[in-house]
N, C-alpha and C positions, 0 to 999 in steps of 0.2 A: 674697979667695976668693969665687967665685960661689956663692950659696946654692942648694942642690939643689932641683929642682922635682919635685913629686909629683902625678901625674895618675892618678886611679883609673878603671879601666874596669869597668863593670857591664854584664853581658850576659845575655841569655836563652840560656844555653849548652845548654839542652835541645833547641834547634833548630840544625840544621847550619849554616844561613845566619848565625845570630847568632854561633856559635862561630867560623866563618870570618872574620866581621867583627872579632871580638875579636882574633884572630891578626893581622889586617891592621893594626889600630890599634896593637897592641903593637910590631909591626915598625917602623911609621912613627915612633913615639915613640923607640924604641931608635936608629933611624937619625939622629934629631935629638939624640942624646946624653942622652935622658931615660929613666931606668929606669921602665917601666910598673908600676903597682900593681894587684894583683888581690885578691879577697876570697874566703875560704872555699873551697867546692868548685870555684869558677871557676878558682882558682889551679891546681889539679891538672888540670882538664879542658883548659885552654888550653895548659899545658905538655906535656900528653900529645899534644895535636894538633900541637904544634911544639916538640920538645925543645930546639931550637937557640935558642929565645927567651931562655933564661937569660943574665944574671941578671934576675929579676923580683922586685919587692918584694911582701911579703905584708902586707896591711892588718891592723893589730893586733899585728904582731910587729916587722918592720923599719921600718914606717911607721905612725904613728897618725893617726886621723881629723883631728885639728886641724892636721896638717901638710899636708893636701891643698890644692892650688891649684884644682883643677877635677875634676869627675866627668863622664866621657863615658859616656852611657847608650845601649846598643845594644839596641833592642827596641821594644815598643809602650808604651802608657801604663801597663800593669801593671808593666813593668820600671822605668819612671821612678818609680812609686809605691814600689817596693821600694828603689830607690836613695835616695829621700827618707827612708824608714824607717831605712835603714842609717846615714845621715849626720845624723839628727835631733839637734839641739843644736849642730851645727857650721854656720857660715855659708858653707860651700863651695857654689858654684853648680853646677847640673846642666845639662849640655848634651846634649839628647836627639837621637838619630838614629833615625828611624822605620824599623823593620824589620817592623812589624806591619800593621794595617789602617788605621784612621783616624789614630791617633797624634796626638791633639790637643795633647798637651804637648810633643811633639818639635819641634825647630827645623829639622831638615833631613831629607832622604830618603836611602835607601841609595845612590843613584847619586852623591850629593854627599859620600860618606864621606871621601875623601882631602882634598878641599877643606875640609871641616869641621875635620878634625884639623889641617890647615895653619893655619887661622885660630885654633884653640885654642892652638897652639904660639906664635903671634904675639901672643896675648892680644887678638885682634881681635874682641871681643864686648862687649856691655853686659850688665848684670845687672838683672833684673826681680824684684821681690819679690811673692810671692803669699800672700794671706791664708790662714791655716789655722785649724782649729777645736780648741778645748780641750774634752774630753769627760769627764764624770764620771757615775758611777752611784752612786746613793744608795739604801740600804735602811734604813728606820727612822731617817732623818737621818744615817746613818753612810756615809761614802764607802767603797765596797767595790771600786771599779775606776776607774782613770784612764787615758786615752789621748788621742789627737789624730787629726786627719784633714786631708788636703790637699783631697780631693774631697768626701767626705760621711761623716756618721755616720747609720746607718740602724737604726731600731727595727723589727724584723720578727717575724712570728709564727713560732714554732718548729715547728709542725705544719701540714701542708697543709690538714687538715680542720678546723682551729680558727681562729677569728677573734680578733684582738686587740681588746680594749676599752681605749681610751686617752682621756686628757684632755690637751689641748694648752694650754701656758702660754706667754705672751710677757711678758717683763719682770716676772716675779713675779705675774702676774695670769692667772686661767683664761680661756680663749677659747672652747673648744668641746670636747665629748666625743663620740666616735663609735666604731663598730666599723670595722675596716679590716684590710688585709693588712700594713700598716706605715706608717712615716713616715720620709721622707728629709729630713735637715737638711744643707744644702749650702753650700759657698763659691761665689763666682763661678766659680772654676776648675772646680768640680764641676757647674756648671749645664749643661754640655754632656755630662755623663755620665749617671748613674742618674736624677738629677732631670729631665733632658731627656726621657729615655725614659718617665718617669711623667707627662709633660705640663707640666712646669715651664717658666718662661721662661729664655731665654739672658740672662745678665748679663755685660756686658763686664768683663774683668779689672781695668780701671782703676776700677771702681766698688767701693767698700768696702761690702759688704752681706752679710747672711745670708739664706738661702732655705729655706723649709719647704714640702714637697710631700707630701700624704697619698697613700698607695697604696691604690687600690680602696676608697675610704671609703663607708660607708653613712650618709650625712648630707646634709642640705640645704645646710649651710654647711661646706664642706671644700675651699676653694680654696687654691692656692699662695699663700704669703705671702712678702713681701720686707721685711726690716727693716734698720735701720741697724747699723753695725759695733759699736756699744756696747750693743746689745740682747742679750737671751739667750732661748733657747728651752728649754722643758722638756717632756718627754713622760713621763707617768705610766702605768704598766700597772695598770689598775684591778682591784680584787679580783674583780669579776664576770667577768673573763676566764677562759674555760675552757681552761686550758693555760698555757703560758709563752711568753715572747718571747726574742729574741736581739738583741744589739747588734752591728753590724758597722761597723768603721771602715776606710774605703777598700776594703772587701771583703777585708781581709787579717787584721784582728785582731778576734776575736769574744769576747763575754762573755754568758753566760746571764742572762736577766732573769726573776726570779720575779714573781708577782703582788705588787703594791705597790712594785715598783722604780721609780725615778725617774731619768731620763736628762737631764742638764743640759748644754747646749751653748752655748758663747760663743766669741768671738774669742780665739785664742791669741796670746800676746806673741811667739811665735817663728814668723816666716814661712818659707816655702820659697823659695829663690832659684834662678831659672832663667836660664841664659845665653842671650842672644839675638844672632843674627847679622844681623838686619835690623830696621828700625823700621817695617815695613809695618803698616797698620791691621788691627785685629782682624776687621773685616768681610771683608777678603780671605782671612784664615785660615779663617773659617767657610765662605765660598764654595768654597774649595779643598778643605777636609777633607770637607765634605758634598756636594761636587760639585753645587752649586746652579745652576739655570739663570739666567743673567743676559743672555742674548742679546737684542739690541734696545736695550740701555742706551746712551744717547748721552752721558751725563755732563753737566757744566755747560756752558752756552752760551759762557761766557767765564771767564777765570781769576779775575775779580773776583766772580763769583757763587758763593754757597755751594753745596756739594754736598748 
């Protein structure tokens, strides 16, 4: 007997184009003999949009997360981050179809939707692991909150009119203290997100590293830092801070930081897995996503010369 295949569709159903794409994917899966899987409110919204789709499996009831073969994500990077949160702890890969703007984490665009699903059905993709962050908040040496992040963990000021006073630590040793709007601690994946907007470097995803970028620092030495994957960062909210801070993980999970709180970030043992349809260089992805000018490039003079 052939084992049932379970493919979850995660979509930004608050948008009409994403809801339409979810219906299209469900139909294509059903026509291939696979019952699509939906989650939460998306289950009701997609079935309301097309009542003839039934039967559709509901994640957490008729199908469990550890039974999933693949997750097809329809939306922008925010939707992919939500899918990563939903499947945390499960090794299922995420295949993103960009319906947003930049969509750095997505593997294909909306016009390639049918072909993308066809390749997913044929298991015609490779899986790439992306480093993630383990995040802890300590108060008086007691762990009061734990989370994780695919893009970044950010310590920010809670009030617009107040500045954070922090001290930065690398590998258990203090490096510098200053006032700022916040501090971004990022993965290579997140180096093209918030950290990039704050002036940090782009780190190729094949590089195992952690990145720290201060936000609007009042300091002579407050440059972005890149450290190895076995290093750790810590940001302490100093007692002289007038107000409080807040921790954000991927812009989705928040925790208030009182004065004296300490945020410790290191590499997580659980990566996020992304399904890839092509093996093109990351340089091409940057050029395409950021629409960078490359006119006039001639390339190597011959095949034997390095690019």
